[in-house]
C-alpha angles and dihedrals in degrees: 000000000000124000131187141152126244123180090344095308128114118238119195117190129188124189121198129196114227111183106309094339140070133229131187145217132184143186130202114215090341092300129135117332115248117201140185112199100143096071110044117182130207098233127065094208092055093049092049092051091048092051092049091048092050092048093049091049090052091051090050090052091049090053094046110026092174088074093063 
């Protein structure tokens, strides 16, 4: 499990190995779980970066809904 803060919000990321590939899920401030299972990737580091990027983009959208 990886945790970090972004713009005052808590991001929690889990990566899970499925066979030879990795998938991810994240939560922002303990809210709904967001998952990506349909696009597994072969490297844990890449999956973690992708999940963090997706979570940060969601936070940015929550702060500025006109950009959706």
